N, C-alpha and C positions, 0 to 999 in steps of 0.2 A: 640856689640859683633857680630862677624862674624858667620853666620849661617853655621854650618859644612856641612850640606847637600848641600847648594849652592856652597861651595868651592869644595866639592867632584864632584859635577855635572859639574862645570867649568873645573876641571882637566880632567874629562872623555871626555867632549866635545873637549877640547884642543888636547888631545892625538889622538882622532879619526879624528877630522876635521881640526886641526890646529888652526889659530886665530878665535875666535868667537867675532864678534863685539857686541857693546852695543845693536845696533838695532836687531841683530839676537837673543841675549839673551832675549831682551824685547818681541820679537815675540814668542819665545819659552815659556816664562812666560805666555803670553796671550793664546796661544794654550793650555797650561797645565791647565788653568782655563776654557777652552772651551768657550771663549768669542769671540764675533765678534770685528772687530776693532772699530765699532761704540760704542759698550758697554764698551770696554776696555778704549777707549779715554774718555768717560764720567767719568769713575772711576778715571782717571788720570787728569781730568779737563783740557783736551786739545781737539783740533778739530780731527775728524777722519783723515783729510788730513795731519795734523802734525804728528800724529802717523804713518801713512803710510810712510811719508818722513823719519822718524826716523828709522823705521824697514827696509826700503830699502837703508839706508846709504846716503840719500840725504840731511839730516839735522843732525848736530852734537850738542850735549848738553854740557853745562858746568858741572863741578863736582857738583857745588851747585844745579843746576837744576835736575840732575840725583838723588842726594841725596833726594831731595823733592819728587820726583816720588817714590822713595823707601819707604819713610814714608807713602805716600798715599796708597801704596800697603801692608803695614805692614811688609816690608822687611828690610834688612840691607842696610843703606845708604853707609857704607863702601864698600860693594861689588859692589853696583852700580857705585860708584866713581871709584873703581878699573877698571871696564870695560871701563869707559870713558877715563881714563888716558892711559890704554893700547891701546885703539883705537888711541889716539894721537900719541903714540910712533910708532905704526904699520904704520900709514899713513905717518909719517916722515921717514920711512924706517930704523928705529932703531931697531935692533935685540936685545931687552932686555925685561925683564919681570918685572912687578910690583909685589911687595910682600907687604901684609898688616902686620903690626906688632902692636899689642896692646901695647900702651906705658905704660899703667897702669901695665900690666904684665911683661913688659920688665925691669921695674925700680927695 
């Protein structure tokens, strides 16, 4: 299920800032938890350098890997996946937006 607060926050960020990358979202998540990169990386079971590269947009994750990070954080894998897919579209210069639909509810 999609966390409604996360979706609302994403929409607010997007309206104010435009595109918000996965790395920027992850950094915001870390800062809201008031964690250093070292402590947050430990929580994600990755190195601090890898976290830095993700936050700075030097490294991009697969949907599967982003979903696994969401689970480690106790958050929505679908929302993390959405950010990754949206990033790919943005980097490809495609002006479109990803929308999540719960297939169980849509049926």
